N, C-alpha and C positions, 0 to 999 in steps of 0.2 A: 471177891464175889463167889458165891457157891456155883458148882457146876450147873445147877438148874437154870441159872440165868444165861450162862454162856452157851449151853447146849440147846437153848430154845431156837437158836438160829445159827446155822453153820457159817455165818459171816463174822463170827467172833474172830478177830485177827490180831496179829502181833508183828513186831519189827525187830531189827537186829542191832547189836552193839557195835556201831561203826560211825566214825565221825570223819567227814571229808571237808576240805576247805572249798570255798566258792569256785575257785578256778578248776579244781577237780570236778566239781559238779557240772560246770559248764562244758567240760571236755568229755564227760562220760556218756554223752548222747544228745546234749543240747546243741550240738553243732550241726546236726543233720535234720533238716525239716522235711516233713511229708506234706505234699501240696494237694489241696482239694480245689480243683479248677472249676470256677463258677462261670457258666456261659453268660454272655451278654444279655441283659434284659430278662434274665430268668428269675430275678428276685427284685423285691422292692428297693427303691432308693439306690439304684445302680450308679448314681452320680456322686455318691459319697467319695471324698478324695483322701481323707486322712486315715491311714491304717490304724486299727485298734489291736493292741497286743496285751494279752493278759496271761498271768501265770495260774495254773490249775493243779491242785493236789487233792487226793482223795484217801479216805480211810487210813488215817495215821494211827488211830486207836491209842490215844494217849493213856487211857486207863487200862490198857493191856500190855503195851510195849515199854520195855525198860529204857530205850533210848529215843523215845518219841521227841523229846526236846531237841536233841541234836539233829534229828531228821528235819524237824520244822525249821530249825535255825539254818540248815543248809539250803532249804528251799527259799526262805525269805532273803537270805544274803544273795543267792543266785538271781532272784527276781529284782533286787535292788540294782545289781550290776547289769542286768539285762534291761533295766529302765522300762519295765512294763507299765501299762496304764493302770492296771488294777490286779489284785489277786483274788482267787476264789477257791474255797475248799468245798468238796462235794459230800461232806457228812462223815459220821463216825469219827468225830474230831476229839471232843472231850466233854465230860459231864461238868455241870456248874458247881464243882466242889471248891472250897476255899484253897486247897492245896494245889489246884491247877492254875492259879493266878500267874505264876511264873511262866507257864506255858503260853498263856494268853498274852503275856508281855512280849514274848518273842514274836507272836503273830502281829501284834499291834506296833511292832518296831518298823513295819513297812508304812511309810508315811502317806502313801496314796490310798485310794479307796480299797476297802476290804469287804468281800462278800462271803456269806455263809449259806450253806444248804444243810438243812436238818437231816441227820441220819437216825436210824432206828435205835442205835446204841447211845445216843447223846442225852437220853433221859434215864439211863440205867442208874439204879441206886448203888450206893457204895458200902452199905452196912454200918456207917457211922453217922454221917449227916442225914442220910435217908436210908430206908429199908433196902436191903440188897436184893431187889427184884426189878424186873423190867418196869419202866415208868415209875421208879422210885422218886424221880424228879418230875415236876410238871413241865410240859412243853414251854409254857410261858416263862418259867424260870431259866431255862436254857437260852431262850430268845433274848431275855434281858441280860443275862450274863455275857453273851457274845456281843451284845450291842446291835442286834438286828432290829430293823424297823417293824418287822412282821414275819410270821412263819413263811409267807410267800409274798412276793412283790416283784416289781419290774423297774428297770431304769434304762436310760439312753446314754450312750457314750459315742461321741464323734460320728453321729449319723447311723448308729447301729442300736437295735433294741435287744435287751436281755431280760429274760424272765426266770425268776427263782421260784420253783414249786416245792411243795411239802408233801411227801408221800406217807405221812404219819397220822392221817385223819382216822377217826374211828369208823369202822365198818358199820353201816346202819343196823344190821342184824346181829352184831357182836361177833367176837372172835377171840381165840386164845393165842398166846404168844405175841410176837411183835406185829404191829400194825403195818399194813401194806395197802394203803387206800388213799385216793384223792376224792374228797367229799364233794357233794353237789354244790355247795356254796363256792368252793374253790374252782370247780369246773366252770360255773357261771361267770366267776370273776375272770378266769382265763380267756373264755370266749369273748367277753367284753373288752378285755385288754388288747387282744389281737385285733378286734374290730377298730379300736381307736388309734392304732399305730399304722403308719405307712412304711415303716422301716424294715429292712432285713432283720430277722429275729433269730436269736439263739436261746434255747431253753436248757435249764439245769435242774435235775432232780436226782435224789440219792438212789432210790430203787427204780430200776428201769421199767418203763411202760411196755417195752417190747420183749423182755425176758421174764415173762410171768411165771413160767414153770420153775425157774431157779430163784425164787424168792423176790421176783419183781412186783410191781404194783398190780394187785389183784384185778382192779378194773382198768388195767392199762389200755384195753381196747377203747374205752371211753376217752381216755386222754389222747390217744392217737387220733380218734375221730375229730376231736376239737381242733387239733393241730392241722389235720388234713383239710378240714372245712375252711380254715383260714387260707390255705393255699389254693383251694378250688374257687375262691371268690374273686380272683384277679391275679395280680403279680404274685409270684411265689414269695411268701413272707418267711415262713419257718424253714430255715436251712438245715439246722441240726439240733438234736436233743442230747446233751452230754449227761452221762450217768456214772455212778460209782457203785458201791454196795457189793458187787459180785466178785470183786478182786480178780478180774479177768482182763484180758487184752484182746479186744476185737472191735471191728467196725461193721455195722450192718445197715442196710437200707431197707426201709419198709415204706411203700408208697412213694411219696416225693421227698421223704425226710431221711437224713442220715442220723444214726445213733452210735456215736463214739463211746465206748466203754473205757473209762479211765481206771487203770489198775491201781491197787492199793499202794500207798507209799511204803508199806511195811511188810506184808506177808500174804500168804494164802492159808485159809483155815482147812486143815485136814481132818480134825476130829480125833477121837480116841483110838481109832484103828491103827494109826501110824504115829504113836507117841514117840518123841525123840527129844531128849534134852540137848538143846542147840548151843547153849552157852555154859557158864560156870554154874556150880551147885548153888552159889550164893544168889545169882540172878534167878535161877529156877525157883528157889525158895520164896523170893519176893515177888516174882512174876510167874506164877505157876501155869498160866495159860499159853505161854509161848511154846511149850512142848507139844501143844495141839496143832501147831502151825508149821509151815515151812517159810521161814523169814527170808527177806531179800537183803543181801549184803549192804547195798546202798539204797538211799531213799529214791523212790520214783516220783516224777512229776513231769509237767510239760509246759511249754509256752505255745499259746495259740495266737496266730496273727490273722486278722480278718482284713483283707485288702480289697474292698469292693471296686476301687478304681481300676485295679488290674485283674479283676475277676478271679481272685484266688483267696484261699484260706490255707494256712499252713499249721501243722501240729508238729512241734519239735519235742520229741520224747527222750527217753533214756533207756539204757540196758545195763543190767547188773547180773548177779548170779545168786543161787540159793545158798543159804547158810546151812552147812551140813548136807546130808544126803538128800537127793531129789526125791520126789514122790515115787518115781520110777525105780530108783535104786532101793527104795523101801518095799517094792513089790506091788505098787499101785498100778492099775490098768490104764494105759495111755488112752484107750478108747473110752473107758468109763468116766475118767476125769477130764477128758478132752484136752489132750496135751497141747493142741494148737493154741488154745487160749490161756492155759495155765502155764504162764511163763514169767520170768523175772524181768519184765520190760514193758515199756509203752512203745509200741511199734511205730515206725515211720511208714506212712501209706500215701499213695497218690491215686486219686480217683477223679473222675469227671462228674460234675453235678448237673450235666445237661439232661433236660427232660427227654425221656425216651418216647 
């Protein structure tokens, strides 16, 4: 892809040439859980008894990273061994090109339910099957290729409600670059869906509705308002809204809802100011955008356990290291780039969800 596509959004990311087996994956951070304690009767359906466990991964960027297949394979094998109920990827996964079918085969080797969230780069053209521009592929083509039922939908699992949102709607007044919008039709659907469920609810969207200034959903305040309205109408329904896109590691609370940011499985995009060839010349020649990033040595992902009977939710993440010099070793400002969230890890956290 030409630089014009990659530079439209600083979330063009990459990953590293590293393969680990599933037991190494389980030991590199999946052994320590962070617990979100849920107060009794603070959410809907507090009587659900069976815990729900799912694997979550974000921003692999198959079409940028040279070792995306091995990263995904590590995740899927770890989730099979962990015996999770389902797996979910938070976007910037792969474009619907013919040559990505082996990558999809790895994903589909997980025999349980598999869920997708559309990212802004999942419709990028590749210069061969489609023009090398943003939205070279139509959204419907990616949806069909991945086997999604719809760009946005909901499902229930063991007494818990899950909502998949799509932050790639067209802005009514038009815009340049990548879309960061949840349209009126989708917002109306979301409000109705929340009205129809009595279950504790978890939401997933690629671009964060709370981190608008850093490339999040432009009308994120509207999305937040719909979620908060559902919580104001009785039992707390919406517990958390998981996001990707930003390649950061943080957890924020706005109103009554938690917003866990799931770090990229592969890297953080630094841009042209800190160019660094991280791998061999051969890899750089075939994957020229990796040098715009600081890759993570190992793939990052997490297991989330929702245990309503015991009033708890745990997020079990992982920690690795940067490939090559860190941004700070390259002269980047820790304050400017927010060193606290620009890390090669998905942190373990423990918080209370009790209403203040």
